Structures are given as structure tokens and as C-alpha cells.
C-alpha positions in Angstrom: 0.0 0.0 0.0 2.8 2.4 1.0 4.7 1.7 -2.2 1.6 2.1 -4.4 0.8 5.4 -2.7 4.4 6.6 -3.2 4.1 5.5 -6.8 1.0 7.5 -7.3 2.6 10.6 -5.7 5.7 10.3 -7.9 3.5 9.8 -11.0 1.4 12.9 -10.1 4.5 14.9 -9.5 6.0 13.7 -12.9 2.7 14.6 -14.7 2.8 18.1 -13.2 6.4 18.6 -14.2 5.6 17.4 -17.7 2.6 19.7 -17.9 4.7 22.7 -16.8 7.4 21.7 -19.2 4.9 21.7 -22.1 3.2 25.0 -21.0 6.3 26.9 -20.0 9.6 25.1 -20.3 11.5 28.3 -19.5 9.7 28.7 -16.2 10.5 25.1 -15.1 14.2 25.7 -16.1 14.2 28.8 -13.9 12.8 26.9 -10.9 15.4 24.1 -11.3 18.1 26.7 -11.6 17.0 28.4 -8.4 16.9 25.0 -6.6 20.5 24.4 -7.6 21.5 27.8 -6.1 19.7 26.9 -2.9 21.6 23.6 -2.6 25.0 25.1 -3.3 24.3 27.9 -0.8 23.5 25.2 1.9 26.8 23.4 1.1 28.8 26.6 1.3 27.2 27.4 4.6 28.7 24.3 6.2 31.7 25.0 8.5 33.8 22.5 6.5 33.5 24.9 3.5 35.7 27.5 5.0 39.4 27.4 5.8 39.0 28.3 9.5 36.1 25.9 10.0 33.7 28.8 10.9 30.3 28.9 9.2 30.3 31.5 6.4 27.8 34.4 6.8 24.6 33.7 4.8 25.2 36.6 2.5 28.7 35.4 1.5 27.5 31.8 0.9 24.5 32.9 -1.1 26.4 35.4 -3.2 29.2 33.0 -3.9 26.7 30.2 -4.9 24.8 32.5 -7.2 28.1 33.8 -8.7 29.3 30.3 -9.3 26.1 28.8 -10.7 25.6 31.9 -12.9 29.3 31.6 -14.0 30.0 35.2 -13.1 33.0 35.4 -10.8 32.1 38.4 -8.6 33.1 37.6 -5.0 32.6 39.1 -1.5 35.5 37.0 -0.1 38.8 35.7 -1.5 38.2 32.4 -3.2 41.8 31.1 -2.8 42.1 31.8 0.9 38.6 32.0 2.4 37.1 28.7 1.1 38.5 25.3 2.0 39.2 22.5 -0.5 35.6 21.4 0.0 34.3 24.9 -0.5 36.3 25.3 -3.7 35.0 21.9 -4.9 31.5 23.1 -4.4 32.2 26.2 -6.4 33.8 24.1 -9.1 30.7 21.8 -9.4 28.5 24.9 -9.4 30.5 26.3 -12.3 30.2 23.1 -14.3 26.5 22.9 -13.7 25.9 26.5 -14.5 28.2 26.5 -17.6 26.5 23.4 -19.1 23.0 24.5 -18.1 20.8 22.6 -15.7 18.6 21.1 -18.4 21.5 20.2 -20.6 23.0 18.4 -17.7 19.8 16.6 -17.0 19.7 15.5 -20.6 23.2 14.2 -20.4 22.3 12.2 -17.3 19.2 10.9 -19.2 21.5 9.8 -22.1 23.9 8.1 -19.7 21.1 6.1 -17.9 18.5 5.3 -20.6 20.4 6.3 -23.8 17.6 8.5 -24.9 16.2 12.0 -24.2 12.5 12.2 -23.5 10.2 14.8 -25.0 10.0 16.8 -21.8 13.8 17.0 -21.5 14.1 17.9 -25.2 11.7 20.8 -24.7 13.6 22.0 -21.6 17.0 21.7 -23.2 15.7 23.4 -26.3 14.6 26.4 -24.2 18.0 26.6 -22.6 20.2 26.1 -25.6 18.2 28.3 -28.0 17.6 25.7 -30.6 14.1 25.6 -32.2 14.3 22.1 -33.5 13.6 19.3 -30.9 15.3 16.8 -33.2 18.6 18.7 -32.9 18.6 18.5 -29.1 20.2 15.0 -28.9 23.0 16.0 -31.2 23.5 19.3 -29.5 23.7 17.6 -26.1 26.3 15.1 -27.4 28.3 18.0 -28.9 28.2 19.7 -25.5 29.6 16.6 -23.8 32.4 16.2 -26.3 33.2 19.9 -26.6 33.2 20.6 -22.9 35.2 17.6 -21.8 37.8 17.8 -24.6 38.3 21.5 -24.3 38.5 21.5 -20.5 40.9 18.6 -20.4 43.1 20.2 -23.1 43.2 23.5 -21.2 44.0 21.7 -18.0 46.8 19.7 -19.7 48.2 23.0 -21.0 48.0 24.8 -17.6 49.4 22.1 -15.3 52.9 22.0 -16.7 53.0 25.8 -16.5 52.1 25.8 -12.8 54.7 23.1 -12.2 57.3 25.4 -13.8 56.3 28.0 -11.2 57.4 25.6 -8.4 54.0 24.2 -7.4 53.7 20.7 -6.1 52.1 18.1 -8.4 48.8 18.0 -6.4 48.6 21.8 -6.3 49.4 22.1 -10.0 46.8 19.5 -10.9 44.1 21.2 -8.8 44.9 24.7 -10.0 45.2 23.6 -13.6 41.9 21.7 -13.5 40.0 24.5 -11.7 41.3 27.3 -13.9 40.6 25.2 -17.0 36.9 24.9 -16.0 36.8 28.5 -14.9 38.2 29.8 -18.2 36.1 27.7 -20.5 32.9 28.2 -18.6 33.7 32.0 -18.4 33.3 31.8 -14.7 35.9 34.3 -13.5 36.9 32.4 -10.3 40.6 32.2 -9.5 42.1 29.9 -6.8 45.6 31.3 -7.2 47.0 33.4 -4.4 47.1 37.0 -5.7 44.8 36.2 -8.6 46.2 36.5 -12.1 48.0 39.8 -11.7 51.4 38.1 -11.0 51.0 36.4 -14.4 50.4 39.6 -16.4 53.3 39.0 -18.7 52.9 35.2 -19.1 52.1 34.5 -22.7 51.5 30.8 -22.0 48.8 31.5 -19.5 47.5 34.5 -21.3 46.9 32.7 -24.6 45.1 29.9 -22.7 42.8 32.5 -21.3 42.2 34.1 -24.7 41.5 30.8 -26.5 39.5 29.2 -23.7 37.4 32.2 -23.3 36.6 32.4 -27.0 35.6 28.7 -27.2 33.4 29.0 -24.2 31.8 32.3 -25.2 31.1 31.6 -28.8 28.4 29.1 -28.0 27.8 25.4 -28.3 25.5 25.7 -31.4 28.3 27.5 -33.2 30.9 24.9 -32.3 28.5 22.1 -33.4 27.8 23.9 -36.7 31.5 24.4 -37.4 32.2 20.8 -36.7 29.4 19.6 -38.9 30.5 21.7 -41.8 34.2 21.6 -41.3 34.7 20.3 -44.8 32.1 22.6 -46.4 32.4 26.0 -44.7 30.0 27.5 -47.2 27.1 25.7 -45.4 27.7 27.3 -42.0 24.5 28.7 -40.6 23.6 32.4 -40.5 23.7 32.2 -36.7 27.3 30.9 -36.7 28.4 33.5 -39.3 26.8 36.4 -37.4 28.3 35.2 -34.1 31.8 34.8 -35.4 31.8 38.0 -37.4 30.4 40.1 -34.6 32.6 38.5 -32.0 35.7 39.2 -34.2 34.7 42.9 -34.8 34.0 43.5 -31.1 37.3 42.0 -30.1 39.2 44.2 -32.5 37.3 47.3 -31.4 38.1 46.4 -27.8 41.8 45.9 -28.6 42.0 49.4 -30.3 40.1 51.0 -27.4 42.3 49.4 -24.8 45.5 50.4 -26.5 44.3 54.0 -27.0 43.2 54.5 -23.4 45.6 52.3 -21.4 48.9 52.0 -23.3 50.4 55.0 -21.5 48.7 54.5 -18.2 51.5 53.9 -15.7 49.2 52.1 -13.3 48.2 49.4 -15.9 50.0 48.9 -19.3 52.3 51.9 -19.1 54.6 50.3 -16.5 55.1 47.0 -18.4 57.5 45.9 -21.2 56.1 46.0 -24.7 55.6 42.2 -24.9 53.7 42.2 -21.6 51.5 45.0 -22.8 50.5 43.0 -25.9 49.4 39.9 -24.0 47.7 41.9 -21.3 45.8 43.8 -24.0 44.7 40.6 -25.7 43.5 39.2 -22.3 41.6 42.3 -21.4 40.0 42.5 -24.8 38.5 39.0 -24.6 37.5 38.9 -21.0 34.6 41.4 -21.3 32.9 38.7 -23.4 32.2 37.1 -20.1 35.3 35.4 -18.5 36.1 38.2 -16.1 39.7 37.1 -15.6 41.9 40.1 -15.1 45.7 40.3 -15.2 45.6 44.1 -14.4 44.1 46.1 -11.6 40.7 47.2 -13.1 40.3 49.9 -10.4 43.4 51.7 -11.9 42.0 51.9 -15.4 41.0 55.1 -17.1 37.3 56.0 -16.9 37.2 55.9 -20.7 38.4 52.3 -20.6 35.8 51.4 -18.0 33.0 52.9 -20.1 34.2 51.0 -23.2 34.4 47.8 -21.2 30.9 48.5 -19.9 29.6 48.5 -23.5 31.4 45.3 -24.4 30.3 43.5 -21.2 26.7 44.4 -21.9 26.8 42.8 -25.3 28.4 39.6 -23.9 29.1 36.5 -25.9 27.3 34.0 -28.1 23.8 32.6 -27.6 23.5 29.2 -25.8 27.1 29.7 -24.5 28.7 30.1 -21.1 28.8 33.8 -21.6 26.2 36.4 -20.5 25.0 39.8 -21.7 22.3 40.4 -24.4 24.4 38.2 -26.8 26.4 39.2 -29.9 23.7 38.0 -32.3 21.2 40.3 -30.6 23.5 43.2 -31.0 24.2 42.2 -34.7 20.5 42.0 -35.5 19.9 45.5 -34.0 22.8 47.0 -36.0 21.6 45.3 -39.2 18.1 46.7 -38.6 19.5 50.2 -38.1 21.6 49.9 -41.3 18.6 48.6 -43.3 16.4 51.5 -42.0 19.1 54.0 -42.9 19.4 52.6 -46.4 15.7 52.4 -46.9 15.8 48.7 -47.4 12.6 46.8 -47.0 14.3 43.6 -45.7 17.1 43.1 -43.2 19.7 40.9 -44.8 23.0 39.3 -43.8 25.3 36.8 -45.6 22.7 36.3 -48.3 19.8 35.6 -45.9 16.8 37.6 -44.9 16.2 38.1 -41.2 12.5 37.9 -40.2 10.8 40.8 -38.4 10.0 38.5 -35.5 13.7 38.1 -34.8 14.2 41.9 -34.8 11.3 42.3 -32.3 12.8 39.7 -30.1 16.2 41.4 -30.2 14.7 44.7 -29.2 12.8 43.0 -26.3 16.0 41.3 -25.0 18.1 44.5 -25.3 15.4 46.6 -23.6 15.0 44.1 -20.8 18.7 44.1 -20.2 19.1 47.9 -20.2 16.1 48.2 -17.8 17.6 45.7 -15.3 21.0 47.5 -15.5 19.4 51.0 -15.1 17.2 50.0 -12.1 20.0 48.2 -10.3 22.4 51.1 -10.8 19.8 53.5 -9.3 19.4 51.2 -6.3 23.1 50.8 -5.6 23.7 54.5 -6.0 21.1 55.1 -3.3 22.5 52.7 -0.8 26.2 53.2 -1.3 28.7 56.1 -1.5 30.5 54.8 -4.6 30.7 56.8 -7.8 28.6 56.2 -10.9 31.4 54.7 -13.0 32.2 52.2 -10.2 28.6 51.2 -9.6 27.7 51.0 -13.3 30.7 48.8 -14.0 29.9 46.4 -11.2 26.2 46.3 -12.2 26.9 45.5 -15.8 29.5 43.0 -14.8 26.9 41.2 -12.6 24.1 41.4 -15.3 26.4 40.1 -18.0 27.9 37.5 -15.7 31.4 38.7 -16.5 33.0 39.0 -13.0 35.3 42.0 -13.7 35.4 44.3 -10.7 36.7 47.6 -9.6 37.1 46.1 -6.2 33.9 47.5 -4.6 31.9 44.3 -4.3 33.5 43.1 -1.0 32.8 46.5 0.5 29.1 46.8 -0.4 26.4 46.7 2.3 24.3 43.5 2.5 21.4 45.2 0.8 23.5 46.1 -2.3 25.1 42.6 -2.2 21.7 41.0 -2.5 20.8 43.3 -5.3 23.9 42.1 -7.3 23.0 38.5 -6.5 19.5 38.9 -7.9 21.0 40.7 -10.9 23.4 37.9 -11.6 20.6 35.4 -11.4 18.4 37.5 -13.6 21.2 38.2 -16.1 21.9 34.5 -16.5 18.2 33.4 -16.6 16.2 36.5 -17.4 17.1 37.2 -21.0 17.4 33.5 -21.8 14.0 32.9 -20.4 12.5 35.9 -22.2 14.0 34.8 -25.5 12.8 31.3 -25.1 9.3 32.3 -24.0 8.8 34.9 -26.8 10.3 32.7 -29.5 7.6 30.0 -29.0 4.8 32.4 -28.3 3.3 33.9 -31.4 -0.4 35.0 -31.2 -2.4 34.9 -34.4 -5.4 37.2 -34.4 -8.3 37.0 -36.8 -9.1 40.7 -36.5 -6.3 43.2 -37.1 -6.5 46.9 -36.3 -6.2 49.6 -38.9 -2.5 50.6 -39.5 -1.3 54.1 -38.6 2.3 55.1 -38.1 3.3 57.4 -35.2 6.1 59.9 -35.6 9.5 58.4 -34.7 12.6 60.5 -33.9 
């Protein structure tokens, strides 16, 4: 009797989950993501999670859990010294779960157990990865498995020998190499090295690993899958992949130029370094605004013009269905193409020989507006509860929203109220735009009666 009752309860719960997945897969994904944050917060609240064996304050445990699951990297305490090996392991697991995506991970587990992905899991994973074809979910999940494991192991194998050369023991080099490999690829921004990455500012080996790993993580799994599928026929690469790669490249070059113009002679950043060190530092800080947040220079010493330019690049973020945040480079590309088409008087918005539908432009406008609204409101709140300047607050807010992790150093000094605001913003930045995009993409109302058309004056 007890077993049958339990079976009925489980069946009822499964039916409700399936119903919610069919009605609103994005909402269910949000609930599961929040549940993961709660679990990780509980683990980080254990005394064993800190180096001194004292239970971490709730605000620090929550903020760190949200930052790790949302692959951001903003911290209120020093990761390398405050958290124990257990605490750092919890952070690493959170990064992996957050980087893959909760529903993608669930589909991976489903493949491992039953060697198939059910319809519910396909719908949830589709909402998380951005694909509109349920038939592609299985291949995308397999690509995620292969890409993430191979890239992370390759990055770790590249980093471990370097840390050994710096005199670290084998266990320490293995741990640091593996942790940093996952942090780099998942664009998480967490560092377990004493002193962070600043002591390695002139290290080309480590710097290039950061640049390449960040690019692979931020470009997006669908793009990597598309490139692999059409590696022998590049002409068949999808419009999404072309837009992502082209926009990514242009923004990277623009960031390089801006960083050189504003920081090359700054004695507190690039100005005091040899020429070779300046070059690698520029490359690293031109790719990290995509979302990795790994800094080899003191961000607080940068020019205000550099901070503003970095704000813009962080807000755009990386590729769709990637480990990066922001409004995404394809959203930015579609908005730019729409403006260009309007300026030219073109009826259609076109790119690489393809026409972009109006629905896509409307979705891009909605995502960008939502992101700007969240950033604006959060900035106002932080300015009202802190004494920091607008450039510092805006930089921290955009870094949280875009899940970047770059910081001017004010996060550890914020009052609890402001810390909670940033935690909510990180969660909203990771989930909000993704959920909105997924919800609007599958929701198109068809009306029998249409109102008369009349154009208001614009501009």
C-alpha cells in the first residue's frame, strides 16, 4: 500500500512537471536553476566549506553560490584563501552545472542512464540552448559533452605544466590547472591562485590559454556544433554561426583598439610594463569582457574611458547558448543590421545572403530593452544605498548582469542590501534574457481581426 501510494505521488509529480514543461519550459528551467542555487548555498554554509572551520555568513554563501552557478566570478570573499578545498570543490561543481546549463546536464544524465532523451527533456533543453528544433537537441547535447570535456581537459593539460614550472607541487598544479581550465572555458571568472592572475600579467602561455579558452566558451555550443558539422564545407555554415563569429571578431578588434588608446600610456596598468607584456595583457583584457572576467591588471586603476568601453562590451556579452552572458552578440548584430537597413531604406534586413524575419528583430529589441532596464534600475538602487561613484557602480552592475566578473574592487565593501541586489541581478542576467527569449520565441499569437494601420512619428 505504501509503495503504491508513493508511486501515485511520484506519478502525479511527474505529470505536473511534464505539464509545466509543455506549457512553460523556460519557467521550469528557472525553478530548477534556483533550486541548484539553494543547494549550493547550503553546502557553502557548512563549517567545512571555510578554511577556518567557521560557518560562512549567509550573504557570502548565497552570493558565492549565485556567482558560481551563474558563472560570473564576482566575490565578496577571497576564493583562494577563504574557502577550503571542500568549498572550492562546491564552487567548481556549481561552475560546471551553471556552464552546461541545468537542463542540458539533465539530458546528459538521461542519455547516460537510458540512452535517450524524453520529449520533456528535449523541450527544456531546447529552451536553454536556444535551438528551435527538438530533433537537434540530442546531437547538441552530445556535442556539449564532447566539446566541454575535450576543451577543458586540453586546457588543464596545458596549464598544469606551467604551474609546475612556477614551483608548485604536483597536487597543487593539478588542482589549479583543472580548476582554472573549467573557470576559463565556462567563463566563470573564479581564481584559486593566491594573488589572482595579476602576478602572471606577462605570461604569454597562461594569457593565450585564457584568450583561446574564453573564446571557445563564449562563442556558444551551437556554433561549435555547426563548425564541426560543416568543417569540410564552410559554405554551409548557418547564419547564426556566421553572425556570431563575425560580430565576435569585430567587437574583439574594437576592444583591442580602445584598450591600446586608453591604457597604453597609463603607468598604473599597461604603461609600466615591457612591450611584450603590454601586448598579451591587451589581448587578455580585450577578450575577458565577453564574459570570462579574468583580469591580469588592476581594473580599479584603469581610465574612466576604458571602464566605459568595457561596460559596453560586457553588456553585449558572448554567443547565444554559450557560457557567456549579456544580451548576446547576435542580438547586437541584428539590432545593428536593422538600423543599417532602415538608414538605407531597405525593406528587408539581410546578412550573408539571408533575410532576417521581423519577429527576430522584435525579439532582439525586447531582450536588449530588458537588459538595459535591469541595469538601469539596479544602478539606481546601488547609488542610493552606497557612496561609490557612478562609474564604479555601473561597471559592477553591468559585470553582474552580463555574468562577467570583472570588478573595480567595490563588491566586498558593499552593504548587505547592495550585495543581495547584485546576487539577484546575476541570477536575472543569467536566466532573465534567456527565459524571455525562449518564452517569446515559442509564443506567437495569431489574431483573426487586425486593427487599422497608422504610423506614429519616430525621432
